[in-house]
C-alpha positions as CSV (number, residue, x, y, z in Angstrom):
1,M,16.7,-9.2,-0.3
2,S,14.5,-11.5,-2.0
3,R,11.4,-10.3,0.3
4,A,12.3,-7.3,-0.9
5,L,12.3,-7.8,-4.4
6,I,8.9,-9.8,-4.0
7,Y,7.2,-6.5,-2.6
8,G,9.0,-4.2,-5.3
9,G,7.2,-6.7,-7.8
10,L,3.8,-6.6,-6.3
11,L,4.0,-3.0,-5.8
12,A,5.0,-2.5,-9.5
13,A,2.3,-4.6,-10.9
14,A,-0.6,-3.0,-8.4
15,G,0.4,0.3,-9.6
16,L,0.7,-0.3,-13.4
17,V,-2.9,-2.1,-13.2
18,Q,-4.1,1.3,-11.2
19,G,-2.4,3.4,-13.6
20,A,-3.7,1.5,-16.7
21,W,-7.2,0.7,-15.5
22,L,-8.0,1.6,-12.3
23,A,-7.7,4.9,-12.4
24,R,-10.6,5.3,-14.7
25,V,-13.0,3.4,-12.9
26,E,-15.3,5.0,-10.6
27,I,-17.4,3.7,-7.7
28,S,-19.9,6.4,-5.9
29,G,-17.0,9.1,-6.9
30,A,-14.2,7.1,-5.3
31,I,-11.2,5.5,-7.4
32,L,-10.1,2.3,-6.4
33,D,-6.3,1.9,-4.7
34,P,-5.0,-1.6,-4.9
35,L,-1.6,-0.2,-3.3
36,L,-3.1,0.7,0.2
37,P,-3.7,-2.8,1.3
38,I,-0.3,-3.7,0.1
39,A,1.1,-0.9,2.6
40,V,-1.4,-2.1,5.4
41,A,-0.8,-5.8,5.0
42,V,3.1,-5.5,5.2
43,G,2.8,-3.2,7.8
44,I,0.4,-5.9,10.0
45,L,2.8,-9.0,9.1
46,R,6.2,-7.3,9.1
47,G,5.8,-4.3,11.5
48,A,5.6,-0.3,11.8
49,E,9.1,0.3,9.7
50,A,8.2,-2.2,6.9
51,G,4.7,-1.0,6.4
52,G,6.2,2.4,6.2
53,V,8.8,2.1,3.7
54,T,6.2,0.3,1.5
55,G,3.9,3.0,1.9
56,L,6.4,5.3,1.0
57,A,7.0,3.4,-2.0
58,A,3.5,2.6,-3.1
59,G,2.9,6.4,-2.5
60,L,5.8,7.8,-4.6
61,L,4.9,5.3,-7.5
62,Q,1.5,6.5,-7.4
63,D,2.5,9.8,-7.7
64,L,5.1,9.1,-10.4
65,L,2.5,7.6,-12.3
66,G,-0.1,10.3,-12.2
67,G,-1.6,10.4,-9.2
68,G,-1.1,14.0,-7.8
69,P,1.6,16.2,-6.5
70,L,4.7,14.6,-5.8
71,G,4.8,13.4,-2.2
72,V,1.1,13.7,-1.1
73,N,0.5,10.2,-1.8
74,G,3.8,8.8,-0.6
75,L,3.5,10.5,3.0
76,T,-0.1,9.7,3.5
77,K,0.7,5.8,2.6
78,M,3.6,5.6,4.7
79,V,1.6,7.2,7.7
80,V,-1.1,4.5,7.1
81,G,1.4,1.7,6.9
82,F,3.3,2.7,9.9
83,A,0.3,3.3,12.0
84,S,-0.9,-0.5,10.6
85,G,2.4,-1.7,12.0
86,V,2.5,-0.1,15.4
87,F,-1.3,-1.1,15.7
88,E,-0.5,-4.6,14.9
89,R,-0.7,-5.9,18.4
90,S,-4.2,-4.8,18.8
91,I,-5.2,-6.7,15.5
92,Y,-6.0,-10.6,15.9
93,I,-4.3,-11.9,12.6
94,E,-5.2,-15.6,13.6
95,N,-7.4,-15.6,10.8
96,P,-5.0,-15.9,7.6
97,L,-7.9,-14.2,5.4
98,L,-7.8,-11.0,7.5
99,P,-4.9,-9.1,6.0
100,A,-6.4,-9.8,2.8
101,V,-9.6,-8.3,3.9
């Protein structure tokens, strides 16, 4: 239960930062997305189901904060979080900085 609260708080903070500041910053025409690396990191560290659920929550939060039609970001981030969890065995994660990268 406490892990879910930590992930929820991290997603809420990253979503608010993105909605407030990062949505206005463009680098070569791309908008920064801090929610996607969180979904990938959870998928790598906790498995496919946790990555998919975290990705879905992150995407729906982004959609609710004005990121596009409801469900589009949720679906894409869910697929990416789930896929990172499925392929976690082929990723060498002995280095603790790899999930952050």
